C-alpha positions in Angstrom: 0.0 0.0 0.0 1.4 3.4 -1.1 1.7 6.3 1.3 -1.0 8.8 0.9 -0.5 12.0 -1.1 -0.9 15.3 0.9 -4.2 15.9 -0.4 -5.4 12.4 0.5 -3.9 12.9 4.0 -5.8 16.3 4.2 -9.1 14.7 3.0 -8.6 12.0 5.4 -8.1 14.4 8.4 -11.0 16.5 7.3 -13.4 13.5 7.2 -12.2 12.3 10.7 -12.9 15.8 12.0 -16.3 16.0 10.4 -17.2 12.7 12.0 -16.1 14.0 15.3 -18.0 17.2 15.0 -21.1 15.4 13.9 -21.1 13.0 17.0 -20.2 15.9 19.4 -23.0 18.2 17.8 -25.6 15.4 18.0 -24.7 14.5 21.4 -25.0 18.2 22.6 -28.3 18.6 20.8 -29.5 15.2 22.4 -28.5 16.7 25.7 -30.3 19.9 25.2 -33.6 18.0 24.2 -33.3 15.7 27.2 -32.7 18.5 29.7 -36.3 19.3 30.3 -36.8 15.6 31.2 -34.0 16.0 33.9 -31.7 13.5 32.0 -28.7 13.2 29.9 -27.5 11.1 27.0 -25.2 9.2 29.4 -28.4 8.4 31.5 -30.2 7.2 28.5 -27.5 5.0 27.5 -27.5 3.3 30.9 -31.2 2.7 30.8 -30.8 1.4 27.4 -28.1 -1.1 28.8 -30.5 -2.1 31.6 -33.3 -2.8 29.2 -30.9 -4.9 26.9 -29.5 -6.9 29.8 -31.8 -6.8 32.9 -30.2 -7.9 36.1 -26.8 -6.7 34.9 -24.3 -5.7 37.7 -22.9 -2.3 38.0 -19.5 -3.5 36.5 -21.3 -5.1 33.7 -23.2 -1.8 32.9 -20.0 0.1 33.1 -18.3 -1.9 30.4 -21.6 -1.8 28.2 -21.8 1.9 28.6 -18.1 2.4 28.1 -17.5 4.4 31.5 -15.7 3.9 34.5 -17.2 1.8 37.2 -17.4 4.9 39.3 -19.4 6.9 36.5 -21.7 4.0 36.2 -22.4 3.9 40.0 -23.2 7.6 39.9 -25.5 7.1 36.8 -27.1 4.1 38.6 -27.7 6.1 41.8 -29.3 8.9 39.9 -31.6 6.4 38.0 -32.7 4.8 41.1 -33.3 8.2 42.8 -35.4 9.4 39.7 -37.5 6.1 40.0 -36.3 4.9 36.6 -34.8 1.8 37.8 -35.0 -0.6 40.8 -32.1 -2.5 42.2 -31.9 -5.9 43.9 -29.5 -8.5 44.9 -28.2 -11.0 42.4 -29.8 -14.5 42.9 -26.4 -16.2 42.8 -24.2 -13.6 44.5 -25.8 -11.5 47.2 -22.9 -8.9 47.3 -23.8 -8.0 43.6 -26.6 -5.4 43.1 -28.7 -5.7 39.8 -30.9 -3.2 38.0 -34.1 -3.4 36.3 -36.3 -0.8 34.5 -39.4 0.7 36.1 -42.4 1.8 34.0 -41.1 5.3 34.5 -37.8 4.2 33.0 -39.6 2.7 30.0 -41.7 5.9 29.6 -38.3 8.1 29.6 -36.8 5.8 26.9 -39.7 6.2 24.8 -39.4 10.0 25.0 -35.6 9.8 24.4 -36.4 7.6 21.3 -38.6 10.2 20.0 -36.0 12.9 20.6 -33.3 10.9 18.8 -35.4 10.2 15.7 -36.0 13.8 15.5 -32.2 14.6 15.6 -31.6 11.9 13.2 -34.3 12.9 10.7 -32.7 16.4 10.7 -29.2 15.0 10.4 -30.1 13.0 7.2 -32.5 15.6 5.7 -32.0 15.7 1.8 -29.8 12.5 1.8 -31.0 9.7 -0.6 -31.2 6.4 1.1 -28.7 5.0 -1.5 -26.2 7.5 -0.3 -26.8 6.5 3.3 -26.2 3.0 2.5 -22.8 4.0 0.9 -21.8 6.1 3.9 -22.7 3.2 6.2 -20.5 0.9 4.1 -17.7 3.3 4.2 -18.0 3.8 8.0 -18.3 0.1 8.7 -15.0 -0.4 6.7 -13.4 2.3 8.6 -14.4 0.6 12.0 -13.1 -2.8 10.8 -9.9 -1.1 9.7 -9.2 0.3 13.3 -11.1 -2.4 15.1 
């Protein structure tokens, strides 16, 4: 594989910066839209992880949410105080606390999903489905390359 030209290098750098800006901007927009619901994107991510794997321990949730165990514990405590989750002891190991969603947590996830759909609709406005498919293929290749 040959070394990239200066123009190719600059294009790659520009694309990487654009990906980061899109992620940062959409995250900030999501947090802004969630603020009236007294939650954040990180909190929603935790609730989604709990929905996906009910009964997960704090350590498992930290890994799933890609945060430190301390951050996960803070998010879990906040979710419990807000009434979005309930915690209980693991059936096999009583030292492990597990978490499950409450109806209020499910309701919040539905609200967050509506908000996210609105942001995604805005993000992909005027982009044809065929183009989106091509972008997805390119990004999946990029992920495989660094994964």
